[in-house]
MARVONU-533000 format. One record per residue: residue in one letter; y, z, x of N, C-alpha, C, CB in turn. Coordinates in steps of 0.02 Angstrom, whole numbers, plus 50000, padded with zeros to 5 digits. Glycine has a CB too. Example, Ala and Ser with C-alpha at 12.3 -4.5 7.8 and 13.67 -1.06 7.14 Angstrom:
BEGIN
A497165039050660497755039050615498355039050660497765045250565S498885035450642499475035750684500025039450645499705028650704
//
This chain:
BEGIN
M492114965348050492534969048078492854961048120492144976648123K493364960948124493684954648161494054952948226494064952748127V494124948948259494244949848315494954953648331494154943848340A495314950148296496074955748302496034964548297496634953848228D495384965748262495374973848258495254976748320494844976748212A494854971348363494624974148428494984971548497493874972448432M495224963848498495514961548550496124967648588495834954548522T496294965348635496964968448690497414961748669496764969448801P497724962948632498374958948596499024957848674498794965848513R499074952348673499604947448712499974956148744500284940348641A500344957348714500914961648751500634967048785501444964648704E500114966548797499754973548844499344968748879499224980848798L499224962148884498984959548933499354955348978498544956848912V499104957549047499154956349116499044948849116498634960549162T499334944649157499204938049165499414936349231499514934149116V499324929649261499684926349311500014920249285499254924849368E500444916549324500884910949293500664907049352501784912149278L500914900749317500704893649373501484892949391500274884549328P501654890649463501274891849516501014897149541501504890249553G500554898149578500424903249590499874903549640500354906049539T499544909549673499034909449729498654912449713499154911249788R498164914049758497484917449744497564924449780496784912949774D498264925049793498514933849818498564936349745499464935349871D498874933149721499284935149650498574938449607499744926549601V497984935449615497414935349568497034942049601496934927449570L497024939149657496674945849713497014953149702496844943849807E497614953349704497974961049685497744963049621498834961049679Y497834957649566497734960549496496904963549486497914953849437L496414958949517495894961849515495594967349528495694959649531Q495954967949596495644974649653496174982249610496024972449777E496564979949580496844984749546496654986549492497334984149541H496484982749441496094983349373495444983049366496254978949333G495154978949402494184979049406494034976249368493704985149398F494444972549330494284965449285493624961149327495124959549283S493564956249300493204949049305493434944349322492994946549258S494104944649286494544936749274495014938149254494344931049228V495554934149255496444935949239496514927849199497134937349336P496754929249145496994924649118497774920649154497044927649052V497664914249147498364909849187498784906649132498104902549244V499294906749129499744904849074500334901149142500084913149011K500794897049099501234892549120501844893749058500844884649127Q502544893049110503184894349058503434886149062503924901349091T503594883648999503614876748988504314877848936502814872848954D504534872948935505284869948875505184875248806505154858548835D504464875048802504174875248722503744883548719503474866948705G504014887048788503754891948779502944893448815503824891948713E502614897348828502034900248862501554895448830501884908648851E501124891148880500534889348878500024893148890500494885248909Y499354895348870498844895748894498394891648956498644895848848R498144890649003498014885649057497284888549061498544885849132G497054893449066496364897149069496094901149103495994894449074L495654904149141495404909949193495344908049240494854913249187V495444913449305495264912349352494784919249386495844909949382S494194918449400493664923649407493494925849484492994920749373R493514932049505493204933849554492754929849585492974938449542D492284927049548491644921949571491904918349622491344916549515A492574914749576492984907349610493504911149674493644902049532L493764914649682493984919249741493474921349798494224925749711I492894922849784492564922149854492174915549847492054928749876E492024912249822491614906349830491914900049856491344904949770R492854900449858493094894749884493684896449884492954888849855P493404901649963493964904250010494654899350047493534906950071D494624893250032495134891050063495434886550007494954887850130E495254888749939495664884949887496104892749867495104880149811D496804888949889497414893449869497664893649807497954892149903Q497694886249785498074884049716497784886049647498114876149713L498194891749597497934891549549497514887549502498234892549537A497894882349514497824877049475497084873049475498374872949496L496844876149541496034871949571495664879349559495964868049682L495854883049548495444888549547495194891049484495744893149576M495634889249438495514889349369494934888149332495864885849348E494684888749276493974888849233494084887049163493604896149231D493854882149145494074883449070493464883649027494574877649042V493614889949007493264893948967493184895048890493414898248986P492544894548855492794895348769493224902248768492004896448706T493534898748697494114903448665493914903348592494954900448676T494304909748552494194909748492494764913048458493604912248482T494914913448415495504915648361495314923648331495534909348286D495924924748303495874931548289495484934648233496454933548283D495594929048206495144928848122494334928148119495384921248075A494154929048183493554926648201493154931748186493494924548266D492424931548175492044938348162491824939948222491454938348112L491734947148238491574949948301490934949748323491744955948304T490514949548283489534946148280489794939348308488974944648174E490134935048281490084928348317490374928348386490444922948277V490864930548402491024931848472490574936148521491634934848469A490244939148492489824941548518489184938748543489774945248488R488994933248496488524929748508488684921748564488274928748434L489354922348557489684918548612489854920948676490214916348592M489854927148690489934930048762489124931748791490474937748759V488764930348734488084930748771487634923648774487634936548733D487964919448750487664912048769488114909248810487544906948709E488834909248817489174907648883489134913448935489934905848869N488724917648920489054922249005489654923149004489014918349083A490044925948949490854924848957491004932948953491304919248885R491334937448988491354944748980492124945448958491124949249053R492474937748958493334940448930493304932148896494214943049014V493424933248821493584928748793494214927048768493254928748759P494624922148792495474922248762495574920848691495964916348796V495844922248665495974923048583496724917748593496134933548546V496674911348564497004907348575497144904548494496714903348630D497974903748474497894901248423498754895348435497764908048356G498624890748478499324888348504499554888348570499774891648476E499574896848552499674901448617499084907048620500454905548613L499274909548689498824915748703499024922348647498984918248790E498644924048617498634929948574498454935748606498214929248521G497834934948640497504940748659496914939948711497274943748598I496604945648703495854943648744495444948148721495804943948829I495034946248712494364949148682493594951048742494124942548621T493644957448761493104957848814492654960148782493194961648874V492034960848836491464964748832491494972848838491054962148881T491934974048849492314980648837492404984148787492824980448849D492744977648763493144979048701492564980848629493674971348686V492194975848654491644974948589491294983148605490904966248599I490984984048666490704990948669491134994848656490414993048725H491774995448658492045001048618492015000548540492755001948638A491944996048518491864996548444491354998848427491914991348410I490804996448461490195000248442490065007148452489714997548471A490405011248520490355018248518490645021748450490705020748579K491245018748439491675023348387491255020048321492685021948387G490705015948311490425013948238490595008948195490505018248201E491125006048241491635001048200491314994848190492324999348239A490824992948241490184987448242489454990248257490324981648301E489274990148201488524993948190488014989848206488354996148117T487364995048231486864992648265486364997248271487044990548322D485884997348245485335003248229484745002848313484775000248131A484874998148353484364995848402484395001148460484504987948429V483865002948479483735008948542483645004948617482895014148525V483955006948657484015004948726483325000448744484085011948774G482825004348725482085000748752481944993448750481505003248711D482264993048678482234985248658482564981148699482504983748592L483214984048728483944978348731483704980048798484954979948697A483564982448849483344982348940483134977748967482854986448966S483374974048999483004971849067482564973649095483264971849110R481974970849111481464973849147481504972649215480884972049126D481854967249220481814964649308482714968549330481764951749320V482434969049383483064975549397483314972449472482674985949407N483824971749472484114969549565484144977049595485154964949576T483984976649656483914982949694484234980549759483114985849703T484564985749806484674982649871484434990549916485614978949882Y484344990249982484314996050027484804997550035484054996050083A485155003450031485685008850059485835006850135485355017250055G485505002950186485845001850242486064996050252485555003350288T485944992250186486054983650222486744983250212485634976050180P487024979250270487714978050287488064975850189487744970050362L488414979650193488764974750128488854966050125489574977250123P489064962350177489084954950143488324952250150489664949350186V487714954350157487204952650147487024954850083486854953950193A487284961350051487154964849984487574958749931487544974349983E488094956849971488434954949901488464944449900489484959749904R487934942949958487514937649944486744937849901487424935450007E486704943849908485894946249860486274946749788485404956349887L486824950849772486964949249696487174943049680487454953349667Y487644939049741487614930949709487094927749698487894926249745Y486634926349747485814922649711485454926649661485144921749771A485684932149654485064937149571485514933349543484994948449538N486234932449533486624930349458486834935849432486194926749400V486894941849462486874947949428487724953449457485994951849455P488014956849419488444959149462488234965549485489054959249436Y487814968149486487594974949525486954974949563487504980749477A486774981049589486094980349615486194988849614485904975049698I485364991649593485474998849612485164999649680485145004149558V485615004749704485285004249783484785011049805486005004049845L484205007649841483785013849858483905017949920483115011749864D483565021549944483435023949987482755023050020483605028749972E482635025950100481945024550128481555027150093481795026550191E481525032050036480885033450001480905028849951480775040649975A481135024749949481355018149883481285022749813480635009449876E481925026249812482075031949764482735029749756481985039949790M483045029449675483715026749666484375031749697483775025649585T484795030749732485365034449769486085032849750485315033049841G486175025649730486835023749683486665019549657487465022049706M487425015349654487425007449626487965006149663487515005449540L487964998149658488244993049682488404990449634487954989649721T489214987749635489384981549586490064976049623489694985649500E489964971049590490404967349611491184970349616490324962049571V491544973749576492034977149576491844980249625492214980349522D491374985849684491524988749717491694984049786491104993349712I491454977549776491474971849837492274969849824490824963949827I492424969349788493194964749770493554969249794493464962649686E493494977149776493974981049804494134982649882493854986149776V493494979749908493594979749984493714972950026492974982750012A493894968649979493814961550019494394960050010493294955649996R494574955950082495214952550084495144945850131495784957650112I495774942550114495784934350135496014936150219496514928250081V495824932150253495894931450329496084925150342495284932850369E496564922550372496794916550403496384916150469497594916650414G496194909550484495834907850540496094899050550494934909550525E495634896650602495514889550625494934887150653495934888050667D494884879050605494074877350646494394871550683493234874450588E493914872750731493734868050796493474860850773493094871750843T493914855950750493664848850717493304844450794494534843650675G493484845250852493144841250901493684838450912492554836950888D493394832650957493874826950978493804822750921493704823051048S494434819750901494284815950831494504807950861494844819350751I494704806850920494764801550956494274799550995495224802050987A493904794251017493354791251061493524793851126493304783051061N492994793751157493094795051247493064786651263492274800751299E493224788851336493324782551368492614777551393493764784651432D492044782751403491494779951373491124777251320491304781751379D491444778751271491064776651222491244768851182491094782651176E490634765351175490814759351178491024758251117490374755151199W491084760051081491584757950999492384758751030491444765950911M492564762851101493274763851090493694758451101493514768851126W494244756151061494644753451066495064754451125494834753751018E495084746751182495304747951264496184752751253495424737451317G496244755651283496884760551307497054765951246497644755551323I496314768151214496394773551154495934778951207495964771051057K496364784751195495874790451238496014796151204496034791851324A495444801851185495614808951157496164812551192495014813451159V496334815151174497034819751182496974828051169497604816751122G496224828451156496154834951165496044835551078496834839151210N495724844051066495284846950997495834846250942494994856251003R495494846250883496084847150835495754852050783496374839450800Y496274853850771496224863850713496344860950657496964872350723L495894863950621496194864650533496254872650511495524860650467P496764873550496496924878950462496184881750421497564876750413T496094887050413495424889450366495504897950347494584888050420R495394895650269495544904450262494814907250222496414906750201N494684912150250494094914150225493914922750206493654911450275V493404924050155493504931550123493184935150153493344932950056E493344939850193493204944450246492854952050207493994945650290I492394952750218492134959850173491834963550221491544958750108P491894969550222491584974450295491104974050296491634981550308A490844975850357490024974350375489614981150376489934970650457E489984985550345489714992250341489194991550304490124997150316P488614998950310488174996850249488315001250193487394997250263V487994996850145487924998350070488125004250056487294997750044S487845010250069487925017150061488795018350057487535021150128E489095016550100489885018450115490455017450058490135013750175F490005011450015490455007849957490075009849908490584999549958M489465009349886489225013349825489465017149784488875016549834T489155019449718489535023949676488725029749681489875019649580D488815033949705488265039549705488065042949662488325043549737D488555044749624488375048549549488155044249495489005052449517L487315044349507487115039849442487005042349385486565036549447I487085038449350487005039349254486315035549219487805034549207T485905038749201485405034549175485205036249105484825034649218V484755032749064484725034449008483995032748981485255031648975S483645035948939482985034648921482885028848881482735039948890T482165027248861482025020648828482275021048767481325018648823K482435030248737482615029748669483165030048635482375032848645K483475031548697484385029448674484505027348635484805025648702T484965026248585485135020348538485685018148587485395022148450A485855010748562486335006348576487015010048580486325001148525K487225015048524487825018448506487835024348562487815021148425E487385025648570487505032648614487595028948687486745039248613T487135024548716487255019348759488025019248789487095013148722A488195015948740488985013848746489405018548747489255009848695K489345024248705489705030348741489725031848808489485035648720L489155031748836488855033348887489285028948944488075032048877L489375022648937489795015848976490485017948974489735007648935I490715019148906491365020348910491825027048942491465019748852R491355031848937491515038848978491445038449052491015044748957H490945035349074491035035149140491225028549172490485037549167D491605022749135492025018549157491445013749196492645022149200I490865012149180490365007349199490195001949157489815010449211E489814995749170489524992549147488814989549162489874990049142Q488354995149168487704994649186487475000949187487594991449244I486955002649163486555008349182485685009449190486785012649136P485575012749217484765013249251484335014849175484645021749325M484015013049165483555016249112482795019349131483435010749060V482525025949122482065028249153481555030049114482255032649187S480955031849120480485034749097480225040549130480075030649088G480385044949110480015051249168480815052049232478975046249229D480225050149288480715048649335480835042649357480625051549382Q480385037549328480105031349355480735025849326479225029749322L481015021249378481625017049352480965011049320482365013749431V481175008749237480965004249216481324999249190480645005849187G482154999449213482334994149181482954995849198482154992849112I483514990849164484344992549156484534988149102484854990849227V485004993349082485474991249026486244988549040485544997348981R486424982549046487074979849023487074981648992487294974949014D487914980948983488514979148933488324973448879489174976348978I488194968748910487884963148863487424962148836487844958848877N486844968348858486334968648823486504972648752485804971448865I486914976448772487144979848698487484976048657487594985648704V487744971248682488324967448641487954961748619489044965248685E487294959948636486874956948596486544959048534486494955648630A486394964448537486084968248475486494968448424485884975048486L487034964648418487514963748352487374960048306488104961448363Y486984955448342486624947648299485844946548330487174938648326D485514952648357484994950148333484644953948280484634948848382
//
């Protein structure tokens, strides 16, 4: 199967244009729940693809407003590439969205596109999720304030946390998408202190005195401080260790999720992420 058979074509793709601001991207990500958005620029020769801006960049660099400085250089592919090759690229580069570029932006191929192909049987694998799942599971407590949980996801370097109640039982799932949906940019000021020496400072030039504090404008990402339980998805779907990759891909598509807890009986034994299923195409 070729990339062209699975990708989202340019005609159906939403992009942001240079020059632009972070608010353009935040609005797009909140509306669609994607992890990143392609950036293009209109020139005399037509449209040029310039890069991607991710939700991670928006959260980690709140003071940067210009898209040109928020863009990331990510791997690209072409529409005649084999889907298995792109699956390996996604896993190796940790890239959920790979732009399809041949002189200009022709579309984008995403992890979700590959999952659709697996679910339909267009990309074949006979793997079972017991062989694909990660046994290291990221969790958080239902009462954890959302900003703390966001930091937990960041340091764990995963886009999810299974939420546990007071009895350490699964009660929900928190994802980066849940967080970005309620995040907002707030304006403020930081006090820099006296930027000119006081008259008692030995190094002060004669006749020069401080004229007051200086302030710099700041921009921060504000995340509500309420507990995780108010923002999580509490309708948990699980899979057994013997489910096939194809069956699990269908579940991910049906419920519009990117990961699913794996259980053995009543016990949580792993997590199956969509990228784990993508990996099965070339293992």
